[in-house]
N, C-alpha and C positions, 0 to 999 in steps of 0.2 A: 465517336463522342466529340461534340463541338468544344472548342476552346472556351467560348463564352456560354455560361449557363446561368440564367437568372431564375430565382425562386427563393422560397423561405428555407430556413434551416431549423433543425431541432437538435438540441444538445441535452444529453441525459447523463446522470451519474449512477453508478451501480457498484454493488459489493460493499465491503467494509470501507469506511471513510479513513481519511488521513488528516494530518494537521495542515496540509497544503493542497488538498484536492480542489479547494475553491480557487486557488491561484490558477490552476489549469482551466477551471470554468471561466474565470475572468479573462484569461487569454483567448478563449473561444468567443465569448460574448462580446468583448470590446472589439476584437478584430472583425467579427461578423457585422456588428453594428456600423463599423466604419467602412465596410466594403459595399460599393454600389451594386454589385451583382446579387447581394443577399437582401431580399425585400422585407423579410420579417425574421426576427430572432426569437425562437420559442424554446422555453425550458420545460422539459418533461418532469412532471411531478412523480417522484418515486421511480425514477429510471424508466425502463421500457413499459412498465405498468401505466405510466402517464400517457404514453402513446396509445396503448390498447384501450384505455378508459377515456381517451379524448380529454385529458387534463393537462393542458399546456399553458404555461405562463408567458405573457407578453413581456419579454425582457427589454423591449424598446421603451417601455413605460417606467423602468426603474431609474431612480436618481443616479446619475453618473458618479457622484461622490460616494453614494452608498455602495455601488458596484465595486468601486476601487477598494473598499474595505475587505472585499473577498480575499484579497491578497494575504490577509493576516487572520482570517476567520477559519477556525477548524471545522471539521465534519463536512457533511454534504448539504450545501445550502438548498438544493432543489429536492432533497430527499432521495433515498436510495432504495434498492430492493435486491433480493436474491431470487430471481425468477428464471428458471431454466426452460428455454424454449425447446420444444421437441424438434426432431429432424423434420423438415418440411415434406420429405417423401413419406413420412409416417402420418403426420398430422399438420396440415398447412393452415389451420384455422387462424392462428395468431398472425401469420404472414399475410394472409388475405386482409385481415383487419388493419395491419400496419400499412399495407398498400392503399387501402381505402382512406386512411387518415392522411397519408402522404398526398394522395390525389386531392383530397378535400381542401388542403391548405397549400397546395402546390409546393410541397417540400421537395427540394432538389439537393439538399445537403443534410447529412445525418452524422453527428459527432457523438460518440459514446465513450465516456470516461470511466475506466475501471481496470480490473485485473484480468486474470486468466479466463474466468468464466464470462466476463463481460466482453472480452475479445472474441469469444466463441459466439456470443449473441450478435456482435457486430459483424462477424464473418458470415453468419447464416443469413442475416438481413441483406448484406451486400450481394451474396450469391443469388438470393431469391429475386431481388430487384433486377438483376441482370437476366435471370431466367425468364421473367415475365415482360422484359423489355421496357421497364420503367427507368428512365434516366435519373439517377440519384447518386451523388458521390458520397461514399461512406468512408469515414476515417475513425480509427481508434485512437483515443488519447489515453496513454498509460497511467496507471495508478496502482500502487500496492506497497505497503510497508514491508511485505515479504521479500521484495526484490527478486522475484522469481520469474519474471516475464522473459520469454525467449528473445535472444538477439541483442537487446539493448544493454549497454554497459551497466546501467543502473536504472532504477525506477523512481519516478516522482513520489515522494513520501517516505522513501526508505531512509534518506540521510537524516531527516528530522527525527524519525523514530530512533535511529541509531544514536543520535546525539542525546536524545532524552534518556535512553537506556544507559548510556555511558555515564551521564551526569548523575542519574538516580543511583546507579551502582556506587559511584564515588561517595555520594552522600550517605547511603546505607552502610558502606564500609566503615565510616567514622562512627556512626551511631551504634553499630554492633560491637564496638570496642570500648564503650564507656565504663563498663564494670570489670572488676578484677576476677569475676567468677568464670569468665570465658563464655563463648557462644559459637554455635554453628548456624550459619545463615544460608538458606537455599532460596534463590530467586528464580522464579518461573517467568520465562519470556515467550512471547508469541512465536509461532512458526510451526505449521503442521507437518510439512515434509522437507522444507528447506531451512537451513540453520543460519541464514544471513543475520537475523535479528539477535539471536543468542550470541553470535560471534561479536556483536558490538560491545558486549560486556568486556571483551578483551582490551578495548580502548582504555577503559579505566585501569586495567592491570598495567598497561604500558606506562601509565602515569603514576604508578605506585599505590593505587587505591582501588584495586579491583579484585575479582574472584581468584581463588587458588586453582579452581577447576572449572572448565567450560565443556558442556556436553551438547552436541548437535545431533539432529535426527539422521544425518547422512551415515552414521555408524550405528550398528546395533548396540543397545545398552546392556551392560553386564552389571547386575545389581551387586554381586559379590565383590567384584573388583572395585566398584564405586565405594562400597562401604569400607573396604580395606584402606583405600586412599584417604577418605575423609577422616577415618579414625587415626591414621598415622599423622596427618597434618594437625589434627586437633591436639593429640598428645604432645607433639613437638612445640606447638605455638600457642595453645589455649584458644585459638580462634581459627575458624575455617569458613570461607565463603565459597559457594558453588553457584554457578549460573547454568540453568538447564532450559532447553527448548521444550515447549509444551508437547511437541510431537515425538518425543523420545519413544522408541519402539524396542521391544526385545528381539532377539534373533529370529523368532518365529513370526514377526510382523505385527504382533499385538501391541497396542499402545500401553505404555507404563501407567499413564494417567488413569486413575480410578473412575473418572467421569467420561471416559472416551466413548462409551456406548449409551450415555444418558439421553442424547438427542442428536439430531442432524439438522443442518441448515437446508435451505431451499434447493441446494445442488446435491444433497445426499452426503455431504462431508460430515465427519464426526465433529461434534462440538466439544473441543478439548478444554481442559481446565482441572484444577485440583491436584496437579502433579506435585507442586511444592509442598502442599499439605501432606500428601501421601509419603513423599520421600522424607519429610521432616519427622513423621511418626516412626518410620523404619529406622532412621538414623538415631533418633532419640532412644529407641529401644536397644539398639546395638551398642551405643556409646555411653548412655546415661547422662549425656550432656544436655544443656539447655539448647534447644533447637528452635529456630524461627523460620517458618515458611512464608515467603512473600510472593504474591502474584501481581505483577504490574498491570495486567489486564488491559482495559480500554485506555488507561492513562498514556500508554506508550504510543497510541495512534492519534490522540487528541491534544497532546501537550504542545500547543502552539506557542506557548511562552518560551519554549526551548527549541523552536524551529530553527533550521539552518537557512540563512539568507540565500545561500547558493541554491538550496532546494526550492525555495520560493521563486527565485528568478528563473530557474530552469523549468519549473512547473508551468509558469506563465508562458514561457517560450514554446512548450509542447502544445498548449492549446492554440497559441498564435500560429504555429507551424501547420497544425491540422487544417485551419481555415485557409491559410495562404496557399497551401498545396492543393487543396480541394478546388478552389476557384481557378487555379491554374491548370485544372484538368486531371489531377491525380485522384484516384479512388482505390478502395479495397486495400488500404494500407494502415499500419499502426505507426505513429510517430515514436521514434526511439532516440537514444543518445549514443554517441561514439566519442570516446575521449582521445585526446592527443596532448602532447606537451610542446609548448613553444618557449624556447629559451628556458627550459626547466619548469615552466609554469603550466598548471593544469588548464586545459581548454575543453569545453564541451560543445560538440557539433551535433546538429540534428541529422538523423538518419532514418529512412523509412523501411519498414519491414512488411512483408506480405501477411495479411491477416490469417491466411490458411496455415502459415508456419507458426504463428504466435498462439493461435487458439488452443487452449488446454495443454500447452507444453510448459512444464515447470523447469526452471533453471536452478539446479542445485548449487549449494556452496561447494567450491572447488576442493576436492579431496587433498590436493597437494598443499592447501593452506591450513590443514589440520595437522597438529604435531604427531610424532610417531606413537605416542602413548594414547592418542585419541581423546585427550582431555584438555586440550589447549589450542590456541590459534597462533599461527606463524606470522612473522613480520610482513610478509607479502600482503596480507589482508589490511594491515595498517596503512601501507603505502597506497592501497586501493581506496580506502574509505576516508582518510583524513582530508583530502581536498573537498569532499562532498559535504562535510559537516561545518564548513567555515561560514562565519558571519552571523550577526544577530538580527532578528526581525525588527523592522521599524514600526512596530504595532502602535496605532494611535491609542492614547490613554486619557481617561478622565478619572480624577480622584485616585490616581495610581492603579486603576483597574483597566484592563483592555476594553477597547470599544470595537465590537464586532458588527458585521453587516446585518442590517434589518431590512430584508427585501419586502416589497409590497405584494408580490406574487399575484398579479392581476391575471385572471384567466383570459386567454386570447379568444376573441370572437371575430369571425370573418364577416 
């Protein structure tokens, strides 16, 4: 592979959005526009579907000032998808089409911004292009509030979601204690198989305004034990708050959530939800107390007003690093983070990981960070997460409301 490779690039976003995914997009787009080896910067509409459907936006025609607002704009500005590509040895139809589009526009760089399944897509495309002998440097740009990507210390988007969860929990804590009649409050937090997000509720507890109990999917859920603990706390204090991960499972592997089999996403994963409502009904029947179930739902991944400035800056760097490494001859990698401490201060370094290692590998919450009784989080997690949630977003505002990016999205024509 030659050191200098000139051609167009495509960047796409995939999977569930975050409050900072567009910061990573801006890192890719700005760095690519500024690089002389990249002739055109194209944005794929709705992820890989935009490539397959030849729907590519000409990012060079966007107003630079508007692009900069991506740093503080939540969700996926180019549009996202959940599209699972088949193994090329089984069906290579999609890969042939992608190859055709790459040739049509002389695409020599491909950047895909997403989580586990997106890295799988990125890996498959990379390996296929190598197999057919088409020179294209492929880089994965990480994204997931679930914080479950292999290798990297943490994932872009997680810190902001964690900060949102901790802040919301602290606010709900106070609201749930305004009456003298007592209340049990159950807060449902995202996380199918990894409990990183639910663990963030413990940040609020560390500051005196959080849940009494926290349950993660890394441990099997015992309904009887759960009810005994909730009832005991309620009788002693008149109030009880519980944070639960949406992916809680019984010992036999079935989801506690009543909605677990209602639908699946494009990758065949169960669409979870309704756990807080179900548990609230069970707890109410058991205790006779007033019980409220709260599902944070999409708010925890789009709450840009509570984003971490550290997360924003690191997300931009991940996109920037993907481009810089690619033009320097690197391919078939995902950009990740490695932490170190310098004079006691947190420092985040860029580290590259093989796409083959990252694809479809979930990083679980460390078992040693869960307390002995399985219903709380140890201090080691706080030491890990606190540097990540620091800083406030410098979001531009008008009439006290946030101003978000409004892209022109001009379709590219050669």
